[in-house]
C-alpha positions as CSV (number, residue, x, y, z in Angstrom):
1,X,88.0,43.7,-76.9
2,X,85.6,46.0,-78.5
3,X,82.2,43.9,-78.3
4,X,81.2,44.0,-82.0
5,X,77.5,42.9,-83.4
6,X,76.6,41.7,-87.1
7,X,73.6,42.8,-88.3
8,X,73.2,40.5,-91.5
9,X,74.6,36.7,-91.9
10,X,73.9,36.4,-95.7
11,X,76.9,36.4,-98.2
12,X,78.6,38.9,-96.8
13,X,77.8,38.6,-93.1
14,X,78.8,34.8,-93.5
15,X,81.6,34.7,-96.1
16,X,83.4,38.7,-95.1
17,X,82.3,40.2,-92.2
18,X,81.7,37.5,-89.5
19,X,84.9,35.2,-90.7
20,X,87.1,39.0,-90.4
21,X,85.8,40.3,-86.8
22,X,86.2,36.6,-85.6
23,X,89.9,37.1,-86.4
24,X,90.6,40.5,-85.4
25,X,92.3,40.0,-81.6
26,X,90.5,43.6,-81.0
27,X,87.5,42.8,-81.7
28,X,84.9,40.3,-80.2
29,X,82.1,39.1,-81.8
30,X,79.4,39.0,-80.1
31,X,76.4,39.3,-81.4
32,X,74.7,38.5,-84.8
33,X,70.9,39.8,-85.8
34,X,70.0,36.9,-88.2
35,X,66.3,34.8,-88.6
36,X,69.2,31.5,-89.2
37,X,70.6,30.6,-85.6
38,X,71.4,27.2,-86.8
39,X,73.8,28.8,-89.3
40,X,75.5,30.9,-86.9
41,X,76.1,28.0,-84.1
42,X,77.4,25.7,-86.9
43,X,80.1,28.0,-87.1
44,X,80.1,30.6,-83.8
45,X,78.7,28.1,-81.1
46,X,79.4,31.0,-78.4
47,X,77.8,33.8,-80.5
48,X,74.7,35.2,-79.5
49,X,71.7,35.5,-81.7
50,X,69.4,38.5,-82.2
51,X,66.3,38.4,-83.8
52,X,65.8,42.1,-83.8
53,X,67.6,45.1,-84.7
54,X,66.3,47.1,-81.8
55,X,67.3,44.4,-79.0
56,X,71.1,44.5,-80.7
57,X,70.9,48.5,-80.7
58,X,69.5,48.5,-77.1
59,X,72.4,46.3,-75.6
60,X,75.2,48.9,-74.0
61,X,77.9,46.2,-74.4
62,X,78.0,46.3,-78.0
63,X,80.1,49.0,-78.8
64,X,80.7,48.8,-82.9
65,X,77.5,47.5,-85.7
66,X,78.6,45.7,-88.8
67,X,75.7,46.6,-91.5
68,X,75.9,43.7,-94.1
69,X,72.5,43.4,-95.2
70,X,70.9,44.4,-98.6
71,X,71.8,47.7,-100.1
72,X,68.5,49.6,-99.5
73,X,68.7,49.0,-96.0
74,X,72.3,50.1,-95.4
75,X,71.2,53.9,-94.8
76,X,68.5,53.3,-92.3
77,X,70.4,50.4,-90.0
78,X,73.4,52.9,-90.2
79,X,71.8,55.7,-89.1
80,X,69.6,53.7,-86.1
81,X,72.9,52.4,-85.1
82,X,74.9,56.1,-84.5
83,X,71.7,57.3,-83.1
84,X,72.1,54.7,-80.6
85,X,75.4,55.4,-80.1
86,X,77.3,53.1,-81.6
87,X,80.1,52.7,-83.7
88,X,79.3,51.8,-87.5
89,X,80.9,49.8,-90.2
90,X,78.6,49.6,-93.4
91,X,79.3,47.0,-96.2
92,X,79.6,49.1,-99.8
93,X,77.8,50.7,-101.1
94,X,77.9,53.4,-98.5
95,X,74.3,54.6,-98.9
96,X,71.7,54.7,-102.1
97,X,72.3,58.4,-102.6
98,X,74.9,61.2,-101.9
99,X,72.1,62.7,-99.7
100,X,71.9,59.6,-97.7
101,X,75.8,59.3,-97.3
102,X,75.8,63.0,-96.5
103,X,73.1,62.4,-93.7
104,X,75.5,59.6,-92.1
105,X,78.1,61.6,-92.2
106,X,77.0,64.6,-90.1
107,X,75.4,62.1,-87.5
108,X,78.5,60.4,-87.0
109,X,80.6,63.7,-86.5
110,X,77.4,65.2,-84.0
111,X,77.8,61.4,-81.9
112,X,81.6,61.6,-82.3
113,X,81.6,57.6,-83.6
114,X,83.7,56.1,-85.9
115,X,81.9,55.6,-89.5
116,X,83.5,53.3,-91.9
117,X,82.5,51.6,-95.3
118,X,83.8,48.1,-96.2
119,X,85.6,48.8,-99.4
120,X,87.7,45.4,-98.8
121,X,89.4,45.7,-102.3
122,X,91.8,47.8,-101.2
123,X,93.2,44.9,-99.6
124,X,93.3,42.6,-102.6
125,X,96.0,41.0,-103.7
126,X,96.2,41.9,-106.9
127,X,95.4,45.7,-106.1
128,X,97.9,45.9,-103.6
129,X,100.9,44.0,-106.6
130,X,99.3,47.0,-108.8
131,X,99.9,49.8,-106.2
132,X,103.3,48.9,-105.2
133,X,103.9,48.8,-109.3
134,X,102.8,52.4,-109.5
135,X,104.5,53.3,-106.2
136,X,107.9,52.2,-107.5
137,X,107.5,53.7,-110.8
138,X,107.6,50.7,-112.7
139,X,105.1,51.4,-115.6
140,X,106.2,55.0,-116.2
141,X,103.5,57.6,-116.4
142,X,100.1,55.7,-116.9
143,X,98.5,56.8,-120.1
144,X,95.8,53.5,-119.6
145,X,94.5,52.1,-116.9
146,X,91.3,49.5,-117.3
147,X,89.8,47.9,-114.3
148,X,87.2,45.2,-115.0
149,X,85.1,42.3,-113.1
150,X,83.3,40.3,-115.8
151,X,81.3,37.3,-114.6
152,X,79.3,34.9,-116.6
153,X,75.3,35.0,-115.4
154,X,73.0,34.8,-118.3
155,X,70.2,34.1,-116.1
156,X,68.4,36.1,-113.6
157,X,68.7,34.8,-110.2
158,X,65.5,36.5,-109.0
159,X,67.8,38.1,-105.9
160,X,67.4,41.6,-104.2
161,X,70.5,42.5,-106.4
162,X,68.3,42.3,-109.5
163,X,65.1,44.2,-107.9
164,X,64.3,47.8,-109.7
165,X,65.3,50.2,-107.5
166,X,68.6,52.6,-106.1
167,X,70.0,49.8,-104.7
168,X,70.0,47.1,-107.6
169,X,72.1,46.8,-110.8
170,X,75.7,45.8,-110.9
171,X,76.9,49.8,-110.8
172,X,75.8,49.9,-107.5
173,X,77.0,46.5,-106.6
174,X,80.7,46.2,-107.8
175,X,81.2,49.9,-109.4
176,X,81.6,51.0,-105.7
177,X,84.8,49.1,-105.7
178,X,86.0,49.6,-108.9
179,X,85.5,52.9,-108.1
180,X,86.9,53.6,-104.9
181,X,90.1,51.6,-106.5
182,X,90.7,54.1,-109.0
183,X,90.3,57.2,-106.8
184,X,92.9,55.6,-104.2
185,X,95.2,55.2,-107.4
186,X,94.2,58.5,-109.1
187,X,92.3,60.8,-107.1
188,X,89.2,62.4,-108.6
189,X,88.9,62.9,-112.3
190,X,88.3,66.0,-114.3
191,X,84.8,64.5,-116.1
192,X,83.3,60.8,-116.7
193,X,81.5,59.4,-119.4
194,X,79.1,56.5,-118.6
195,X,77.3,53.6,-120.7
196,X,74.9,51.7,-118.8
197,X,72.2,48.8,-120.2
198,X,70.2,45.8,-119.1
199,X,71.7,43.2,-121.6
200,X,69.8,40.0,-120.0
201,X,66.5,39.0,-121.0
202,X,64.0,40.2,-118.5
203,X,66.3,42.0,-116.6
204,X,65.2,45.4,-114.8
205,X,68.6,46.8,-113.3
206,X,71.7,47.5,-115.1
207,X,73.6,44.5,-115.5
208,X,76.6,46.0,-118.1
209,X,78.5,49.4,-117.5
210,X,81.3,51.0,-118.9
211,X,82.7,54.3,-117.3
212,X,85.8,56.3,-118.6
213,X,87.3,58.7,-116.3
214,X,89.3,61.7,-117.8
215,X,92.6,62.6,-116.5
216,X,94.0,65.2,-118.7
217,X,95.8,62.9,-121.1
218,X,95.4,59.5,-119.3
219,X,92.4,57.7,-119.5
220,X,90.8,55.1,-116.7
221,X,87.9,52.9,-117.8
222,X,86.1,50.5,-115.6
223,X,83.1,48.0,-116.4
224,X,81.6,45.4,-115.9
225,X,79.6,43.0,-117.8
226,X,77.4,39.6,-117.2
227,X,77.6,37.5,-120.1
228,X,81.2,37.1,-120.5
229,X,82.1,33.3,-120.7
230,X,86.1,34.7,-121.0
231,X,86.4,37.2,-118.3
232,X,88.6,40.0,-119.7
233,X,91.9,41.1,-117.5
234,X,91.3,42.1,-114.1
235,X,93.6,45.4,-114.3
236,X,95.1,46.1,-117.8
237,X,97.6,48.8,-117.1
238,X,99.7,51.1,-119.3
239,X,102.5,53.8,-119.4
240,X,105.2,54.8,-121.1
241,X,107.9,51.7,-119.7
242,X,105.5,49.2,-119.3
243,X,102.6,47.3,-119.1
244,X,101.0,45.3,-116.2
245,X,98.0,42.7,-117.3
246,X,96.4,40.7,-114.6
247,X,93.6,38.1,-115.1
248,X,91.8,36.6,-112.2
249,X,90.4,37.6,-108.6
250,X,91.8,38.1,-105.6
251,X,91.5,34.7,-103.6
252,X,90.1,35.8,-100.2
253,X,86.5,35.7,-100.8
254,X,86.6,32.0,-102.3
255,X,88.9,30.8,-99.1
256,X,86.3,32.1,-97.0
257,X,83.4,31.1,-99.0
258,X,84.7,27.5,-98.2
259,X,85.2,28.1,-94.6
260,X,88.8,29.0,-94.7
261,X,90.1,31.2,-91.4
262,X,91.2,34.8,-92.2
263,X,94.3,33.7,-90.4
264,X,95.0,30.7,-92.2
265,X,98.7,30.4,-93.2
266,X,97.9,30.4,-96.7
267,X,94.7,33.0,-96.8
268,X,95.2,35.6,-99.3
269,X,98.4,34.4,-101.1
270,X,97.2,33.7,-104.8
271,X,98.1,30.9,-107.0
272,X,101.3,31.3,-109.0
273,X,99.4,30.4,-112.2
274,X,97.1,33.2,-111.9
275,X,100.4,35.9,-111.4
276,X,100.1,39.3,-113.3
277,X,102.4,39.8,-116.5
278,X,104.7,43.2,-116.9
279,X,105.7,43.5,-120.2
280,X,108.7,46.1,-121.0
281,X,108.9,48.3,-123.9
282,X,111.1,46.3,-125.5
283,X,108.6,43.1,-125.7
284,X,110.7,41.3,-122.7
285,X,108.3,39.9,-120.1
286,X,108.5,38.7,-116.6
287,X,105.8,37.3,-114.2
288,X,104.8,39.4,-111.4
289,X,104.0,37.8,-107.6
290,X,101.3,38.8,-106.4
291,X,100.9,40.5,-102.7
292,X,99.2,38.4,-99.7
293,X,95.7,40.3,-100.0
294,X,94.7,40.7,-96.4
295,X,91.2,42.2,-95.4
296,X,92.3,42.0,-91.6
297,X,93.9,44.9,-92.3
298,X,90.3,46.7,-92.6
299,X,88.8,45.9,-89.4
300,X,92.3,46.1,-87.3
301,X,92.3,49.7,-88.8
302,X,88.8,49.9,-87.6
303,X,89.8,49.0,-84.1
304,X,92.5,51.6,-84.1
305,X,89.8,54.2,-85.0
306,X,88.1,53.5,-82.7
307,X,90.5,53.7,-80.0
308,X,91.4,57.2,-80.8
309,X,95.2,56.2,-82.6
310,X,94.3,56.8,-86.2
311,X,91.7,57.9,-88.9
312,X,89.4,55.0,-89.9
313,X,90.7,52.7,-92.6
314,X,88.4,54.0,-95.1
315,X,87.3,57.6,-94.6
316,X,83.3,57.9,-95.4
317,X,84.2,61.4,-97.6
318,X,86.5,58.7,-99.6
319,X,83.2,56.8,-99.7
320,X,80.8,60.0,-100.4
321,X,83.2,60.9,-103.3
322,X,82.5,57.1,-104.9
323,X,78.7,57.9,-104.9
324,X,79.2,61.1,-106.2
325,X,81.1,59.7,-108.9
326,X,78.0,56.7,-109.7
327,X,75.5,59.5,-109.8
328,X,76.9,61.3,-112.2
329,X,77.5,58.6,-114.1
330,X,74.0,57.6,-113.8
331,X,73.3,61.4,-115.2
332,X,75.9,60.5,-118.3
333,X,74.1,57.4,-119.5
334,X,70.8,58.7,-119.4
335,X,72.0,62.1,-121.3
336,X,74.6,60.3,-123.1
337,X,77.0,62.8,-122.7
338,X,80.6,63.5,-120.5
339,X,79.6,65.6,-117.5
340,X,82.3,67.7,-115.7
341,X,82.4,66.5,-111.8
């Protein structure tokens, strides 16, 4: 059992990391740094609540530290944990800049510690389904890949996501997921064309973006918007044989937020009403049952990496590639032109 400590018990800690670590047989959820001990003990009565990060990092029994705090704190907390000799998992984004990320990569290498980034959307039910279709060649040669993550949040909520600075805005919030999925499927593009804007009244950060990744004749379009009452398809992927169109998000987040456990029998199983549709070139259609999503695979992969049996489930170099693309996208949007990678 790898004794694990969490830094943070907000949405990321409560809805993702704590329940997933708790469900992992190789990990022991031992301590959480938070100012809300009652919230922790209501669900995890045996977990120690630590008021300060320094106390967690000074505990020699803690082997793995999970950083699930606001974006601006990811780099300093991960650096401190690595310097304390801990293995580290960082919630996305990996860091707020390529320079910060490169510093963490070098430090993890020097310390000989596992460093991985929580790109959990690789284990979404819809993404696993799409990947299976692509691996089988069911769509033929891909000509257009569209991945969108829309919300209807016309009013500002005043949280840290909306604070001006490198850690605020939807590109650094949802962009890492969409970019990581595209890079996992297709690798790095040749160039990128980006558009970003603040559409909501009073917004100080981007709440809309659209990135077009150029792969020869193929295009990958990644987008998120905050004022969309009728969300666009989550995936719309078109090829020389067929198209696959899928609405709705993987159910795991809502299941965990509503108090479900990651090891419940129906966890990660999508409602058939939300299954995607495959349309063949002759116009015939059929529903495609979604694969079961399972974020637990990330943490089982982390445990194997710590034991020396496998590389991290998400390599920091992959996350670094995503951050590089985000920096280039910001430059593309500012200069209103396509940029080579």
